[in-house]
N, C-alpha and C positions, 0 to 999 in steps of 0.2 A: 054521213058520219059513220065511221067504221071503228070497231073496237074488238079486243079479245080479252078473255078472262085474265085478270091480273093488271089490266090497264086501270087508269084512274079517270073518273069523270070529274071535271072541274066546272063549277057554275059560278060565274062572276056577275054579281049584281051591278048593273050600270048606274044605279042611283047613288047619290051622295050618302055616305054612311052605310052603304050596303056591304054585306059580308061575302066572303068567298067560301063556297062549300066544296068539300072534296069527299069523294067516296070511291071505294074499291069496287070495280066491276067484278062480280062473282059469277054471273051467268050472262050469256049473250043469246037472246031468243030470236033475233031477226036473221034474215037470210044474208049470208056473206058478211057477217060482222055488224050488221045494222041493228038498230033498236027494235024492241025494247031491251033494256038492260036491268038485271037485278043488281042493285047498288047497295053496298054496306057503307053508310055515312059515318064519317069520323066523329063529327060533333055530337050526334045523338046516339050512335050505336045501333040505330034502327036500320032496317032493310026495306027497300021499296023497288017495285018494278016501274021503270021510268022511260018515257019517250023524251029525250032531252030537247030543250028549246034552243033558240038562236044565241042565248047567252052562255051556252055550254060548249066545252070542247074536251076531247079525249087526249090524254098524254100517257106515255108508257111510264112504268115505274122508274126506269133509268132516267128518263127526261125529268120527271118530278124530283128525283133525288139530286140530279145535277143542278137544277134551278135552286133548290134549297141550299146546296153547298155554295153556289155563287152568292146568294143573298147573305148567308152567314159570313162569308169572306168579306163582303162589302161592309157589313155592319160591324163586324168584330175587328177587322184589320184595315178599315178605310180603303178597301179596294186592292190593297197590297197582298201579296202571297204571304201566308203564314210561314214563319221561320221553322225549320225542322230542327228540333232540339238536338238531334243526333249529329247534325252538321255544324253546330255552333261551338264546338270545342276547339 
């Protein structure tokens, strides 16, 4: 696993009803982008030095925002592109 400051650590619990945890990587302490990482967790606001397990992966800020936009488009517009109000005249 490799990361850089500003990437996001995402931990996806594999059990039924498990939650997804997201945290901003604020420091990288390992060699060549490896763990441990100082992570600022969204849900709790706490910070922790962590060696991620097999249920974790790193995504860039751009990748995380792109996936959130895709999810919003899917749920808000049924998978269709949102209409641009400036073009609907």
